[in-house]
C-alpha positions as CSV (number, residue, x, y, z in Angstrom):
1,M,88.2,86.8,79.6
2,P,86.6,90.7,79.2
3,K,88.7,93.5,79.4
4,P,88.4,95.8,82.3
5,S,86.1,98.8,82.1
6,E,87.6,102.2,81.7
7,A,85.5,103.3,84.8
8,S,87.4,100.8,86.7
9,V,90.8,101.4,85.6
10,L,90.6,104.9,86.5
11,T,90.6,105.3,90.2
12,N,91.1,108.4,92.3
13,Q,94.2,106.4,93.6
14,S,95.2,106.3,89.8
15,Y,94.5,109.3,88.8
16,F,96.1,111.3,91.5
17,H,99.5,109.3,91.2
18,T,99.4,110.0,87.9
19,Q,98.7,113.8,88.7
20,L,101.7,113.6,91.1
21,V,104.3,112.2,88.8
22,T,103.4,114.5,86.1
23,N,104.0,117.1,88.1
24,G,107.0,116.3,89.6
25,V,106.2,114.8,93.0
26,H,107.7,111.6,94.3
27,V,105.4,109.2,95.1
28,I,105.6,105.9,96.9
29,D,103.0,103.5,96.0
30,F,102.7,101.6,99.4
31,D,99.2,99.7,98.6
32,A,100.8,98.2,95.1
33,W,104.1,97.2,97.5
34,F,102.2,95.7,100.3
35,V,100.1,93.3,97.9
36,K,103.2,92.8,96.0
37,Q,105.3,91.7,99.3
38,K,102.4,89.9,100.7
39,P,103.1,86.5,99.9
40,F,107.0,86.7,100.6
41,A,107.0,89.1,103.8
42,A,108.2,87.2,107.0
43,Y,105.3,88.7,109.3
44,P,101.8,90.4,108.4
45,L,102.3,93.7,106.6
46,I,98.3,94.3,107.3
47,P,96.7,93.4,110.8
48,K,93.7,90.8,110.8
49,Y,91.9,92.8,113.0
50,G,93.5,96.3,112.3
51,A,92.3,99.6,110.5
52,H,96.2,100.2,109.6
53,W,99.3,99.1,108.3
54,S,100.3,96.5,111.0
55,T,103.7,97.7,113.1
56,Y,105.9,95.7,111.5
57,G,104.1,96.7,108.3
58,A,104.8,101.0,109.6
59,A,108.1,100.1,109.9
60,L,109.1,98.4,106.7
61,A,106.9,102.0,105.5
62,A,109.2,104.0,107.4
63,D,112.7,103.1,106.4
64,S,111.5,103.3,102.9
65,I,110.3,106.7,103.3
66,L,113.4,107.6,105.2
67,K,115.5,106.5,102.0
68,V,113.7,108.1,99.3
69,I,114.0,111.5,101.7
70,Q,117.7,110.5,101.9
71,S,117.6,110.1,97.8
72,I,115.8,113.2,97.3
73,K,117.7,115.6,99.1
74,N,121.6,113.7,98.4
75,K,122.5,113.7,101.8
76,T,122.4,111.1,105.1
77,Y,120.0,111.6,107.7
78,S,119.0,109.6,110.4
79,S,118.1,106.1,110.0
80,F,117.3,102.7,111.7
81,N,117.9,98.7,111.2
82,I,115.5,96.3,112.6
83,H,117.6,94.7,115.2
84,K,115.0,92.1,116.3
85,V,111.7,91.2,116.1
86,E,109.4,89.8,118.7
87,K,106.2,87.8,118.2
88,S,103.3,88.4,120.4
89,E,100.4,86.5,121.0
90,K,98.5,90.0,121.9
91,A,98.1,93.1,119.9
92,K,99.9,96.4,120.5
93,F,99.2,99.4,119.6
94,T,96.9,99.7,116.5
95,D,97.3,96.3,115.4
96,D,93.7,95.5,116.2
97,D,91.8,98.4,116.7
98,Y,88.9,97.4,114.8
99,L,87.8,95.1,117.5
100,A,86.7,97.5,119.9
101,S,84.5,98.8,117.3
102,L,82.8,95.0,117.0
103,N,80.9,95.5,120.6
104,L,82.1,92.0,121.4
105,M,80.9,90.2,124.0
106,K,84.2,88.2,124.4
107,K,87.7,89.8,122.9
108,W,88.7,87.5,119.6
109,P,92.3,86.8,119.9
110,S,94.4,88.2,117.4
111,P,96.6,86.3,115.4
112,S,100.4,86.2,116.5
113,M,102.0,89.9,114.9
114,A,105.2,91.3,115.0
115,Y,107.0,93.6,117.1
116,P,110.4,95.3,115.7
117,S,112.5,96.6,118.1
118,L,114.9,99.6,116.3
119,K,118.5,100.5,116.3
120,F,118.3,104.2,115.5
121,I,121.6,105.1,113.2
122,G,122.5,108.6,114.4
123,G,123.2,111.7,111.6
124,K,121.4,115.0,110.9
125,K,117.8,114.8,111.3
126,P,115.4,116.6,108.7
127,N,112.8,119.2,109.3
128,V,109.7,118.0,108.0
129,L,106.2,118.4,108.0
130,I,103.7,115.7,107.6
131,V,100.1,116.3,106.1
132,S,98.4,113.0,107.1
133,D,95.4,110.8,108.2
134,S,96.2,108.3,110.9
135,F,98.2,106.4,109.6
136,I,101.2,108.8,111.3
137,W,100.8,107.5,115.0
138,N,102.7,104.1,113.9
139,L,106.0,106.3,113.3
140,F,104.9,107.6,117.2
141,D,104.7,104.4,118.5
142,L,107.8,102.9,117.0
143,E,109.9,106.7,118.4
144,I,110.9,106.9,114.6
145,F,109.4,110.4,114.5
146,Q,111.2,111.2,117.8
147,N,114.8,109.9,116.3
148,C,114.7,110.2,112.8
149,F,113.4,113.9,112.6
150,D,114.3,117.4,113.6
151,S,112.5,118.4,116.6
152,K,110.8,121.9,114.8
153,S,109.1,118.6,112.8
154,Q,105.5,118.6,112.9
155,V,102.5,116.4,111.9
156,W,99.5,118.6,110.8
157,Y,96.4,115.4,111.4
158,Y,94.2,115.9,108.1
159,N,95.2,119.1,108.1
160,K,93.3,120.7,111.1
161,T,95.0,120.0,113.8
162,V,99.0,120.6,114.7
163,F,101.1,117.6,116.4
164,D,104.5,118.1,117.7
165,Y,107.9,116.2,118.1
166,G,106.2,114.9,121.5
167,K,102.6,114.5,120.1
168,N,101.6,117.3,121.7
169,N,98.4,118.7,120.6
170,M,99.3,122.5,119.5
171,G,96.1,123.3,118.6
172,P,94.5,123.9,114.6
173,V,96.3,124.5,111.5
174,S,96.1,127.8,110.6
175,A,93.5,128.8,107.9
176,S,95.7,131.3,106.5
177,L,98.9,129.3,105.9
178,P,101.6,131.2,105.7
179,I,104.9,130.7,103.8
180,N,107.1,130.2,106.7
181,A,104.9,127.3,107.6
182,I,106.5,125.4,105.1
183,Q,109.5,127.7,103.8
184,N,111.8,126.2,106.4
185,R,111.1,122.8,106.0
186,D,113.4,120.4,104.7
187,I,110.6,118.2,102.9
188,I,107.0,117.8,103.4
189,I,105.3,114.5,103.3
190,L,101.4,114.4,102.7
191,I,100.2,110.8,103.6
192,A,96.9,109.6,102.3
193,T,95.7,106.0,102.4
194,G,92.1,104.6,100.4
195,P,89.5,106.4,102.9
196,S,91.3,109.5,102.6
197,L,91.3,109.8,98.8
198,K,87.6,111.5,99.0
199,D,89.2,114.5,100.2
200,F,93.1,113.9,99.0
201,G,95.3,116.6,100.6
202,Y,92.9,117.6,103.4
203,N,92.9,120.9,101.5
204,F,96.6,121.4,102.1
205,F,96.9,121.8,98.0
206,E,94.6,124.8,98.1
207,Q,96.0,126.4,100.9
208,V,99.6,126.4,99.3
209,K,98.2,127.8,96.3
210,T,96.8,131.0,98.3
211,L,100.2,131.4,100.6
212,D,100.3,134.3,102.3
213,R,103.8,135.7,101.3
214,D,104.5,138.8,103.7
215,E,104.3,136.5,106.7
């Protein structure tokens, strides 16, 4: 069997992963974890007709993110348990968002999907900044963002538009990044999936290098 070529081994994902870890940045590789868990997962982690992780998969990912935050900060923060799981023949949230783009005369039925009911555990809530692509919205659908993060937390969608704790559009991200925009955060999270790696960081890293320290 031929060995993989050097070009096939060195991908955007593997390169960024190596660079981040080398520079002391904590990385969660959900791509590899989902592939590993697929044969054993009780419910689909990726929906058949969806462009994102499933609602159930998002809950598992969020649980991992919260645990890593607690480990990094060595603090006990708000968290959640999956109280129960409801199976539904009707897809919800983003679990069938590919179907709308297919322009079908008749909507295809979705396979049965799982929708977790979460029980939130109170505690201190970290002030987080999440710079992300569209995979972030499941955390709002599941009310994880609202229950586990401080009310000052924000999402910078593709590092272009600011959304607050209530998912309200607060306008564009400032082109000149003031240091207080990130200095008062407990933690900064960057979420990037395969299609986003061509513009990894959405120019956030470049902005950090030129921080306006006078503001």
